[in-house]
C-alpha positions in Angstrom: 12.3 9.2 14.7 11.9 12.9 13.9 9.2 14.7 15.9 7.6 18.1 15.9 5.3 19.9 18.3 2.4 22.2 17.7 0.2 24.4 19.8 -2.8 23.9 17.6 -4.0 20.3 17.3 -6.3 19.8 14.3 -8.0 16.6 13.1 -10.6 14.0 14.0 -10.0 12.8 17.5 -10.6 9.1 16.9 -7.9 9.1 14.2 -5.3 11.1 16.0 -2.3 9.5 17.7 -2.5 9.9 21.5 0.7 11.9 21.7 -0.6 14.3 19.1 -4.1 14.7 20.7 -2.8 15.2 24.2 0.5 17.0 23.7 0.6 18.3 20.1 3.6 16.0 19.3 3.5 14.6 15.8 5.8 12.4 13.7 5.7 9.9 10.9 4.3 7.4 13.5 1.3 9.7 13.9 0.2 8.7 10.4 0.9 5.1 11.2 -1.6 5.3 14.0 -4.3 6.9 11.8 -3.7 4.2 9.2 -4.2 1.5 11.8 -7.6 3.0 12.7 -8.6 3.1 9.0 -7.5 -0.5 8.5 -9.6 -1.7 11.4 -12.6 0.2 10.0 -12.1 -1.4 6.6 -11.9 -4.9 8.0 -14.8 -4.5 10.4 -17.1 -2.3 8.3 -17.6 -0.1 11.3 -16.4 3.4 12.3 -14.0 3.8 15.2 -16.4 5.9 17.1 -19.9 7.0 16.7 -23.3 5.4 17.3 -21.9 1.8 17.2 -22.0 -0.1 20.5 -19.0 -2.3 21.1 -20.1 -4.0 24.3 -18.2 -2.2 27.2 -15.8 -0.5 24.8 -16.0 3.2 23.7 -14.4 2.5 20.3 -13.4 0.0 17.7 -9.8 -0.1 18.9 -10.7 -1.5 22.3 -13.2 -3.9 20.8 -10.7 -5.2 18.3 -8.0 -5.5 21.0 -10.2 -7.5 23.3 -11.3 -9.9 20.5 -7.6 -10.3 19.5 -6.6 -11.1 23.1 -9.4 -13.7 23.4 -8.5 -15.3 20.0 -11.8 -14.2 18.5 -10.6 -11.6 15.9 -12.6 -13.4 13.2 -15.7 -11.9 14.9 -14.5 -8.5 13.8 -14.7 -9.3 10.1 -17.4 -7.4 8.1 -19.9 -10.0 6.9 -20.0 -8.2 3.5 -16.4 -9.4 2.9 -18.0 -12.8 2.2 -17.2 -16.3 3.2 -14.7 -16.7 0.3 -12.4 -14.1 1.7 -8.8 -15.0 2.6 -9.3 -15.1 6.4 -5.6 -15.5 7.1 -4.9 -12.2 5.2 -7.7 -10.5 7.1 -6.4 -11.7 10.4 -2.9 -10.4 9.4 -4.6 -7.0 8.6 -6.1 -7.0 12.1 -2.8 -7.7 13.8 -1.0 -5.1 11.7 -3.7 -2.6 12.5 -3.3 -3.3 16.2 0.5 -2.8 15.9 -0.2 0.5 14.3 -2.5 1.8 17.1 -0.2 1.0 20.0 0.0 3.8 22.6 3.7 4.5 22.3 4.9 5.9 19.0 8.2 4.0 19.4 6.3 0.7 19.5 4.5 1.4 16.2 6.0 0.0 13.0 7.1 2.4 10.2 4.9 2.6 7.1 7.6 0.7 5.2 7.3 -2.1 7.7 3.5 -2.0 7.5 3.6 -2.2 3.7 5.9 -5.2 3.9 3.7 -6.9 6.5 0.6 -6.4 4.5 2.2 -7.4 1.2 3.5 -10.8 2.6 1.9 -13.7 0.7 2.7 -16.5 3.2 -0.7 -16.4 4.9 -0.8 -17.4 8.6 2.9 -17.8 8.9 3.3 -14.1 8.2 0.9 -13.2 11.0 2.5 -15.6 13.4 5.9 -14.1 12.8 4.7 -10.5 13.6 5.2 -9.2 17.2 2.3 -9.2 19.5 0.6 -5.8 19.7 0.3 -3.9 23.0 -2.9 -2.4 24.2 -4.2 0.7 22.4 -4.7 3.8 24.5 -7.9 4.8 26.2 -9.9 1.8 25.0 -12.9 1.2 27.1 -15.8 2.9 28.7 -18.4 2.0 31.3 -21.3 4.2 32.1 -23.3 3.6 35.3 -26.4 5.6 36.4 -27.2 6.5 39.9 -30.6 6.9 41.6 -30.4 10.7 41.3 -30.2 10.6 37.5 -26.6 11.5 37.2 -24.2 9.2 35.3 -20.6 8.2 36.0 -18.2 7.5 33.2 -15.2 5.4 33.8 -12.4 4.9 31.2 -9.8 2.3 31.5 -6.4 2.9 29.9 -2.8 1.9 30.4 -3.2 -1.1 32.6 -5.7 -1.1 35.4 -5.7 2.7 36.2 -9.1 4.4 36.0 -10.2 7.9 35.5 -13.6 9.0 36.6 -15.8 12.0 35.8 -19.5 12.7 36.1 -21.8 13.8 33.4 -24.0 16.8 34.4 -26.8 18.5 32.6 -26.4 22.1 31.4 -29.1 24.5 30.3 -28.2 27.7 28.3 -30.8 30.4 28.0 -30.5 33.2 25.5 -32.6 36.3 26.0 -33.6 38.2 22.9 -35.2 41.6 22.6 -38.8 41.7 21.5 -39.9 43.6 18.5 
């Protein structure tokens, strides 16, 4: 896999591969990650980040991952896709998308593999033959408020490790000359 590095990271954070967002490293697998995010958005009818609330999850990736682990991926399907949709094909799309958004670029399939997986016509058998995806990066968020009004944000990623930070208020005052 050919990689390159940049000092200037440009793009929309929710669609950037983690190695690109954090270290400026990009490759063909960076686009695979972005495609996986888009595929989950299409299937669910929801944006990866934004005003949507995904239970304890900060984004669609974590929500989709949890539903998949619990065998409830069907809950992710956008109701506007209709009841007559090919559910097996949609479940295959969810699994392929989760393979695309794995944390490690080496674990992600190539776009040629993604195309082959999505083009398969043997329904549930195709999804069953796919490897199981690994957890996407930085996938959950819990916010707890304390008595003094401050909030604590905890993110879970890469196993059980946690990072913690606090949200503080900031006021900026600009003084302008009178006329």
